[in-house]
N, C-alpha and C positions, 0 to 999 in steps of 0.2 A: 676273059684277062679278070683273074682273081685279086679282087680290090682289098681282101684281107691282108694281103702281103706286103701293100703300100705303106707308107707314113702319111699321116692322117694331115689335111689342108682344112683349117677349121676358118671360117670368116665369121669373125666377130664372136661376142657370146652365144650362146642358144639363146632363142627369142625370134621376136617377129625381125629384126634386121635382119638375121644370120638367114631366115628363111627366105628374105627378101633377095638377098647376095647370092644365095644356093639357086633360086628360082633363076636370077639374072645370068649365073655360070650356066645352066641347062639353055637358055636362050640362045645363048652365043655373045649375048649384050656384053656380059663382064668377061675383059680380057686380061684385066690388068687389077693389080692389089697393091697395096702399101702397107708396110709394117714398121717399125723401132728397130734398129740394129741394137740398139739396146736392151732390148727383151730378148733376143739371144745370146748376148752375151750375160745377162743374169742367170740365164737359164745353162750357161754353158753349153749350149747347143750351136752346132756349125751350122753357116748358112748355107742356105738351098744354092743349087748349083744347076745351070743350064742343064735341060734333057731329063732332069729329075721327074719322075711321075710322082703323083699323092692322090690318094683317093680324098674327095671331098665328101665332109659327112654333113647333113642336116642340124637341127635342132634336137632330132631324137637320137643323134649318133649313129644313124643309119649311114652306110658309106653308098652315096648315091650316083657317083660319077669320076672317072679319072682324068686328071690335066697333067699335062707335060709343061715343064718349064721350057720357056724359050729364050727370053732375056731375066737378066739378075744383075742390078745395078745398085750401088748405094750412092746416093745423093744426098746432097744437105737439104732441109727442109725447102729453103731460100728457093733450091733449084727444079724444083717439082715443075714439070713441064706441061702443057695442056693435053697434047696427044695422052699421056698418062692419065690424066685426071678426066679426060671423056671416056676411057676405055676402062674406066673401074664400073660403069654402067649402072652409076646412081643418078643418072641427070644432070649434071654439075655440068653449068654453062661457063664456069671460069675457074681457074686455079686458084682463086681468091675464095670461092664458095666450097673447092674441094680443102682448101687447107683450113678453114672456119669448122667443118663438120669434124675433118680429122683433129683437130686442136679440141674440139669439145668431146672427141671421143679419149684422145691421149690424156688427156687431164681429169678425166673421169675418176671416182673412188675406185671402180672397178679394176681399172690399167694401173693406176698406182697401188694399189694393194698386189697387183700381181708382179710390180716390177720391185716391191719393197721400198717403195720412198713416198709418202703422203704428201709431200711437196713436189714431186715431179712436175716439171712444166718444158716445155720446146721453146726453141729459139730458132733463128735464122739458121743456124750452124748445127741444129740435130740431125742425126744421119738417119735416114730412112732409106728401108730395103724397098725399092720398085721394082715388083715382077711382072713380066708378061707371062700369058700361057695359053695354051689351047686345049679345047675338050676333045679329048681321046676315045672317051669311053662313058657312055651313060647307061644305067642300071636300066632295064624296062620298066617303064611305068613310075619312074624318078621324076619326070618332068610334072605330072597330072599331081603328084604329091607334093612337089614343091609349089604348084599353083593353088593347091587346097591344104595349106599348112594345119588348118585348124579341124580337118577330117579325122575321126576315129579309123584306126587301122586293127 
């Protein structure tokens, strides 16, 4: 599989959280992810579709795996379910915990800058893009690199 031909799937911003999320994808613990529909609208990007393949990138910009979307739903923030939260692979124990972490991210300066709105906030009706995926390809050695993100290569 040639990962260079695939669109990128970036989990969070480069750094420790992205490294943790990529490791969770590679281990199979992470099979869902959430984003703001507004982000796609602001970038004038089409929403992902079931069956789409994407290359997962690590904090160094390396393409380390390929995933295939198996479900794509737009849901109100208030309607995100426990299964989705648990499958994000971040050890959430409740939807409330998932929501608190995501609200902190979505209210961060980095996301507000990306959206072009310094006062952006979410509410019960904010549209969330809930995606499910399966791991279809891993670059040899990627799982070791993800487990050791500080390793100099």
